[in-house]
C-alpha positions as CSV (number, residue, x, y, z in Angstrom):
1,M,42.1,215.6,63.4
2,P,43.0,211.8,64.0
3,V,42.1,210.8,67.2
4,A,44.2,208.2,68.3
5,L,41.9,205.2,69.9
6,P,42.3,204.7,73.1
7,T,43.9,201.1,74.6
8,A,42.3,199.1,76.3
9,A,44.1,198.8,79.8
10,A,45.1,195.1,80.7
11,A,43.1,193.8,82.9
12,P,44.6,192.7,86.5
13,A,45.5,188.7,86.3
14,P,43.8,186.7,88.8
15,A,45.9,184.7,91.1
16,P,46.6,181.7,89.5
17,A,44.5,178.7,91.1
18,P,46.0,175.4,91.9
19,A,45.4,173.2,88.8
20,A,47.2,170.1,87.2
21,T,50.9,170.4,86.6
22,Y,51.4,170.8,83.2
23,V,54.2,169.2,81.7
24,G,55.0,169.5,77.9
25,P,57.0,171.7,76.0
26,Q,57.5,175.1,77.1
27,V,54.5,178.1,76.4
28,L,56.3,181.3,75.6
29,P,54.0,184.4,76.3
30,T,52.1,185.8,73.4
31,P,53.2,189.4,72.1
32,E,50.5,192.1,72.2
33,P,49.9,193.2,69.4
34,T,50.1,197.1,68.0
35,A,47.8,199.5,66.8
36,T,47.5,200.1,63.3
37,P,46.5,203.7,62.4
38,E,43.6,203.7,60.2
39,P,43.0,206.6,56.9
40,A,40.8,209.7,58.2
41,A,37.5,208.8,57.8
42,A,34.0,210.3,57.8
43,P,33.1,211.2,60.9
44,A,30.8,208.2,61.9
45,P,29.2,207.7,65.1
46,T,31.9,207.2,68.0
47,S,30.8,203.4,69.3
48,T,32.2,201.9,72.4
49,P,34.9,199.6,71.5
50,E,34.6,195.6,72.8
51,A,37.5,194.6,75.4
52,A,40.0,193.2,73.6
53,P,40.3,189.0,74.5
54,A,42.3,189.0,77.2
55,Q,45.9,187.9,77.1
56,T,47.6,184.7,78.1
57,G,49.6,186.9,80.5
58,D,48.2,183.8,83.2
59,A,50.7,181.3,81.7
60,L,53.7,180.5,85.1
61,P,57.4,181.2,83.4
62,W,59.8,178.1,82.6
63,W,61.8,178.6,85.5
64,L,58.9,177.7,87.4
65,W,58.2,174.7,85.5
66,F,61.6,173.7,85.6
67,L,61.6,173.9,89.5
68,G,58.6,171.8,89.6
69,G,59.9,168.9,87.5
70,I,62.9,169.1,90.0
71,V,60.1,168.7,92.6
72,V,58.4,165.8,91.0
73,A,61.6,164.1,90.0
74,T,62.7,164.0,93.3
75,G,59.0,163.1,94.9
76,A,59.3,159.8,92.6
77,A,62.8,159.4,93.2
78,L,62.1,158.9,97.4
79,L,58.8,157.3,96.5
80,F,60.6,154.7,94.3
81,T,63.3,154.0,97.5
82,R,60.2,154.1,99.9
83,L,58.3,150.6,98.0
84,R,62.2,148.9,97.8
85,R,63.0,149.7,101.5
86,N,59.3,148.2,102.1
87,Q,60.1,145.1,99.8
88,A,63.3,144.6,101.4
89,A,62.2,144.4,104.4
90,V,59.4,141.7,104.2
91,V,61.8,138.6,104.3
92,E,59.6,135.1,104.2
93,D,61.3,133.4,106.9
94,I,63.1,130.5,105.4
95,E,63.7,127.1,107.4
96,P,67.5,126.5,108.3
97,V,68.7,124.3,105.8
98,A,71.2,121.7,107.3
99,P,74.9,121.7,105.9
100,V,75.4,119.1,103.7
101,P,78.4,117.5,105.1
102,V,81.6,117.8,102.7
103,L,82.7,114.1,101.8
104,P,86.5,114.0,101.6
105,P,88.0,112.8,98.3
106,E,88.4,109.5,97.6
107,P,91.9,108.3,98.6
108,V,93.7,107.9,95.4
109,P,95.4,105.0,95.5
110,P,99.4,104.8,94.8
111,P,100.6,104.2,91.1
112,P,101.8,100.6,90.9
113,P,105.5,100.4,91.4
114,P,107.8,100.5,87.9
115,R,107.8,97.2,86.4
116,P,111.4,96.3,87.4
117,V,114.0,96.0,84.2
118,A,114.7,92.9,82.9
119,R,118.3,92.2,83.2
120,P,120.6,90.2,80.7
121,E,121.4,87.1,81.9
122,P,124.9,87.3,82.4
123,V,126.8,85.3,79.9
124,V,127.8,82.1,81.8
125,P,131.2,81.3,80.4
126,P,132.2,78.0,79.4
127,P,133.3,76.1,82.1
128,A,136.8,75.2,82.6
129,P,137.7,71.5,81.9
130,V,138.3,69.9,84.9
131,A,141.9,68.5,85.8
132,P,142.0,65.2,86.8
133,A,141.8,64.4,90.5
134,P,144.9,63.0,91.5
135,G,145.4,59.7,91.5
136,P,146.5,57.9,94.7
137,F,149.6,58.1,96.2
138,L,152.4,55.4,97.0
139,E,152.6,54.5,101.2
140,F,156.1,54.9,102.9
141,Q,156.8,53.8,106.5
142,L,160.4,54.4,107.7
143,A,161.6,52.0,110.2
144,P,165.1,52.9,111.8
145,L,166.6,49.1,112.8
146,R,170.0,51.4,114.3
147,V,172.8,53.9,114.2
148,A,177.0,52.7,114.7
149,M,179.8,54.8,114.7
150,E,182.6,53.5,113.3
151,G,185.9,55.1,113.4
152,D,185.8,57.8,111.1
153,R,181.9,57.5,110.3
154,I,178.2,56.4,111.1
155,L,176.1,54.3,109.8
156,L,172.0,53.8,109.8
157,D,170.4,50.9,109.0
158,F,166.2,51.4,108.1
159,D,163.5,49.0,106.6
160,L,161.5,51.5,104.2
161,T,158.0,49.6,103.5
162,V,156.4,50.8,100.1
163,G,152.7,50.3,99.4
164,N,150.5,50.4,96.4
165,P,147.2,51.1,98.0
166,S,145.9,51.7,94.1
167,E,144.8,49.1,91.1
168,T,147.4,50.5,88.7
169,P,150.4,49.3,88.8
170,V,153.8,51.3,88.8
171,P,156.3,49.8,86.7
172,E,159.2,52.0,88.1
173,V,159.9,53.2,91.4
174,R,163.4,55.0,92.5
175,I,163.9,56.0,96.0
176,A,167.1,58.4,97.1
177,T,167.8,58.7,100.9
178,M,170.0,61.7,102.8
179,L,172.1,61.1,105.9
180,L,172.9,63.7,107.9
181,T,172.6,65.4,111.4
182,A,171.1,68.3,113.3
183,H,172.5,71.5,112.9
184,A,171.5,74.9,111.9
185,E,171.4,75.1,108.1
186,Q,169.4,71.5,108.1
187,D,167.0,73.1,106.4
188,E,168.9,74.5,103.4
189,A,170.7,70.7,103.0
190,I,167.2,69.3,102.7
191,A,166.0,71.4,100.4
192,T,168.8,71.2,98.0
193,F,169.1,67.4,98.2
194,L,165.4,67.5,96.5
195,A,166.0,69.8,94.1
196,N,168.8,67.7,92.8
197,D,167.1,65.4,90.1
198,G,170.7,64.0,89.2
199,K,171.1,62.0,92.5
200,R,171.8,58.4,93.1
201,G,169.4,56.4,95.1
202,L,168.5,52.8,95.6
203,D,168.0,50.8,92.5
204,P,164.7,50.9,90.8
205,F,161.8,48.4,91.2
206,A,158.3,47.4,90.1
207,L,155.5,47.5,92.3
208,G,152.3,45.8,91.3
209,A,149.1,47.0,92.1
210,G,147.9,46.6,95.8
211,E,151.4,45.5,96.5
212,R,153.8,45.9,99.6
213,R,157.3,46.1,99.3
214,H,160.0,46.1,102.4
215,L,164.0,47.4,101.3
216,E,166.6,47.2,104.0
217,A,169.5,49.9,103.5
218,T,172.8,51.1,105.1
219,M,173.1,55.1,104.5
220,T,176.7,56.4,106.0
221,L,178.5,59.8,106.7
222,P,182.2,61.2,107.3
223,R,182.8,61.5,110.9
224,V,183.3,64.6,110.0
225,A,180.7,65.8,108.3
226,V,178.6,65.1,111.6
227,N,177.6,68.1,114.1
228,I,178.6,67.4,117.2
229,V,176.9,69.4,120.1
230,T,177.6,69.6,124.0
231,A,175.4,69.6,126.9
232,K,176.5,68.8,130.3
233,D,179.7,67.9,129.3
234,R,178.2,65.3,127.0
235,P,179.0,65.6,123.5
236,F,176.0,64.4,120.7
237,F,174.2,64.5,117.9
238,V,170.9,63.9,116.3
239,P,170.4,61.8,113.4
240,M,168.0,62.7,110.2
241,I,167.2,61.2,106.8
242,A,165.3,62.7,103.8
243,I,164.1,60.9,101.3
244,D,163.0,61.7,97.6
245,A,160.6,58.9,96.2
246,R,159.7,59.7,92.3
247,Y,157.6,56.6,90.3
248,R,155.9,56.5,87.1
249,W,152.4,54.9,87.0
250,E,151.6,52.2,84.3
251,D,149.4,55.3,82.3
252,G,152.0,57.3,82.3
253,R,151.3,59.6,84.8
254,E,154.3,60.4,87.3
255,S,154.6,61.1,91.0
256,R,156.5,62.3,94.0
257,T,156.5,61.7,97.6
258,T,159.0,63.4,99.9
259,A,160.2,63.8,103.3
260,A,162.1,64.1,106.5
261,F,162.5,62.3,109.8
262,M,164.5,62.5,113.0
263,V,165.9,59.3,114.2
264,G,166.7,58.3,118.2
265,P,166.2,56.6,121.2
266,T,162.6,56.6,122.7
267,A,162.9,59.2,125.7
268,P,160.3,59.9,128.4
269,Q,157.6,61.9,127.3
270,G,157.4,60.9,124.0
271,K,160.7,62.9,122.3
272,L,163.6,61.4,121.6
273,A,167.1,61.6,122.9
274,P,170.3,61.9,121.1
275,I,173.3,59.8,120.3
276,F,176.2,60.4,122.9
277,T,179.7,60.1,121.2
278,D,181.3,59.8,124.7
279,R,181.5,56.7,125.0
280,G,183.5,55.5,121.8
281,D,182.4,53.7,119.4
282,R,178.8,51.6,119.8
283,V,175.8,50.9,118.4
284,T,172.3,52.0,119.3
285,D,169.2,50.5,118.5
286,R,165.3,50.6,119.6
287,L,165.4,53.9,117.7
288,E,162.3,55.5,116.6
289,V,161.7,58.8,114.0
290,R,159.5,61.7,113.7
291,L,158.4,63.7,111.0
292,Y,160.4,66.7,110.3
293,G,158.5,68.9,108.6
294,Q,155.3,67.7,106.7
295,V,154.9,65.0,103.7
296,R,154.7,66.7,100.0
297,R,153.1,64.8,97.3
298,T,152.9,65.8,93.8
C-alpha cells in the first residue's frame, strides 16, 4: 500500500530585516508545488528527503510597497520645498538704485497758423466820368435907391451891378425882377415867379470877361397889391424884390442865379424899418436890403 510522502512543514518566516527599499515592479508570491503520486515500486530503502527550498514567503505585500512609495514621494516633496525656502531666504544685499528722474515730455510746438486764404481782389468798376466842375457864376449886387408912393401905386428905384469874374465872355444876360410886399404867402409868390420861364425882364445884354455893368431900373406895384399892416395905429408895408438872372456863356454853358431881398430904411440894431403910409405920398431914401432866404446858383 502506497504511503504518502510526508510534506515538509514550512519553516516560520523570519522577521524582515531593515533593507533597502525596493522600487520596481510588484513581486507576486510563488505558488507552492503540488506533490505528484509516483507509481508503486519495489520497496527501497527509505531515505530522509532533503528540506525543500525555502519559498518566497518573505516578500512584502504590494500595499506596503504602495504606502512606502507615498512616504518616499512625500519626503522628497518636503525636502524640495525646504531647499526652495532656503534659497529664497538667501537674499543678496543690493544697493538701492536711485530712481531715474522722469523728464517731462518736450513741449509740442503749436501747429502753424492756417495760411490766410487769398481773397480775390474786388473788381473795381471803371471810374464814372467826372462831371465838369461848375464854372464861375456872375456876381450881382443890389442897391435900392428910393421908394415912392404916388397915388394908386408905389415905385422902387434900384441899381443892380452885374460882374463877370471869369475869363469867359457871356454873350447874353437876361434879368427879370418882381416887386412885392411882405405878406403871409410871400414864399409861394416868389416860387411862382421863379418857376415862370416866359416872364419879361430887362433887355438882354452881353458881358465880357472881367467886365462889370451897372443897371438902373424902376419897378411899380399897384396900390391895391400892397399889403398894409397896422402896428400901434400906424399903417405900413415892407417892400421886397425878387431877381432871376439867366445867362449863357460863350462855350455854350447856361447858368442861373436867383435871390430875394427885403428893402427898407436902416433901423437901430441893424434891422430894417417899414415904409409908413399915414403921411401921404412921400419918397423914402437911404435904403438898405437884407437877403431873404439864400442865393441859388445852377
